[in-house]
C-alpha positions, 0 to 999 in steps of 0.5 A: 736281435735288435735291443727292443727284441732283446728286452721283449724276449727277457721280460716274456721269460723271466716273467712266466714259466717256459710252458706259458711262453711257449703257448703265448708263442705259439698264439702270437709268433714272437715275444713283442705281439705276445706282449702286446696282446694283453690280457685279452690276447693271453687267455688262459694261457697264463696264470693269474700270477704269471699275467701279474708279471708280465703287466708290471715286469721287476724292477730287476728286468732293467739290470738283466738286459744291461748284464746280458747286453755287456756279456754278448758285447765281451766277445765276438764268439758270443750269440744268443740262439731263438726256437725259430733261428734256422740254425737251431739243432734239429734233434733239440727241436725234436724233443718234449722242451727244447729251450726257446732261447740259448746262450752261446759262447765260442763255436756255434756252428758246432751245433750242426755236428753229429752229437754225443753225450758222454757223462759219469760220476763226479768221482770216477775211479782212475779206470772209469775217468782213463775210459772217458778220455779214451771213448770220447777221444775216439768219438771226436776223431770220428767226427762226433762231437763229444757233448756233456755238463762240465762237471767234475770227473767223468765231464771235464775228462770227456772235454778235456779228451775231444777238445782238440779232436775233429768232432769238439765238445760241448758244455752245457751248463747249469748257469748262467753263461758268465758263470763257472761251475765248478771252478776248478773249471775256470780253465778249462771253460775258457778252453772251450770257449775259444776251441769249442762252445759253452751253451745255457739256457739260465740268465746271464748271472744266474749262479749255481742252483741245484735244481738247474742241473738236472733242467740242464740235463734234457737239453745234453741228452737233446742235442745229442744222438745217443748218451754214453754213461762212463761211471755212475752211481744208482742215484745219479745225475747222469741216470737222468739224463739218459732216461731223458735221452731214452725219453727222446728216443736216443739211444743209451750206452753203458759201460760194465764195472766191477760188481761192487763198485759203487760207481759201477751200479747205475751202469749195470741198473741200465744195462738190465733196463735195455742199455747197449754194452759197451766195452770198446769204442767199435761197440758204440760206433756199430750203434750210431747211424752209419750215414746222414743225420737226425734231421735225414733220418725224421723226415721220410721224403715219400710219404705213402699215399695214404698219410695226406687221404681225406678224412673218415666220413665219421670226421668230416665235421673236422675237415681241417687242412693241417689234420688231413696233412697229419692224416692217420701218422705221429709226425713232427713239425717239420714233417707236417710243414713239408705236407703243408706248405705252411711255415712253422711259427703258423703251424704252431699257433694252429696246432695250439688251437686245434690241441684246445678243439681236443682235434690234435695230441702233441706227444713226447718227442714234439711229435703230433697225432690226430684224436678222433672225435667219438 
């Protein structure tokens, strides 16, 4: 990424919300083009406040650019991953709110591994700590990359157990990529940067802030094929991760515990809601797909013949090639790209137009469905 491109990305993401940035990128293709479009090109994609900030970026932008460049130059293992990059994880892409930019420190190739999230209480019981290490090590030895949030307790135990396994580990941060929280995990963080991968969507220099941790949980869930909750109270960030995993169509697993233990109540709640009960490693491995990857599972290589059928007579006025490609199905962006032959940047822009016209609905999990006009 060139210095100018980096500045454009940071300017866009520091001035507008993720949703507004996504709308601008879908319409204009990249941050440079979006910034150059001006008010006339932004239309209704931005609020008045966002448009003003984008026209007159804050003075802090220069400092943010310098901090980011200094962080990137600090190690050859550091990089930035963009939503449009070819190695952007398909599992994360196929969620309702994939990050537009991620800061990476460590083994970038781990994003291509099959991943399972292991999360739980910051104050686990001795048995909970042992369970986290047992299952994380077993998943890692089976080739799965263990994803967690670098928090105290279950997260830290899972990272430590998986770090030296074939699968490795990914830590998703609730701070900037140059920050460590909690401070007691500074050494673990350094080990993960060397042998695993640190991931953050927050600007370099971002300190720990309470609202950011629930937000980062969607990345933990989105990267993973399944989410194992080891121990959790009823009011726990781990239950947020489990809910986000379920909303993204991923399997949720929970380990039962003593009925009177506060750390077990969250897991028991998940089990009542339909989570898979896990008592040993084979219970977990048996529920994960034995072959293929999320990408292969999501793509139907031979769509049924009527998937690209011409629109019904009542919808002839909406005869658009993308509407024909969607057909009667619910499709992902990649499926639609395969059917239509259109590149994804053009698809994004055109789908936004069709959404605004009321012809296409965007569904949870980054899926699209055709609307039928009355």
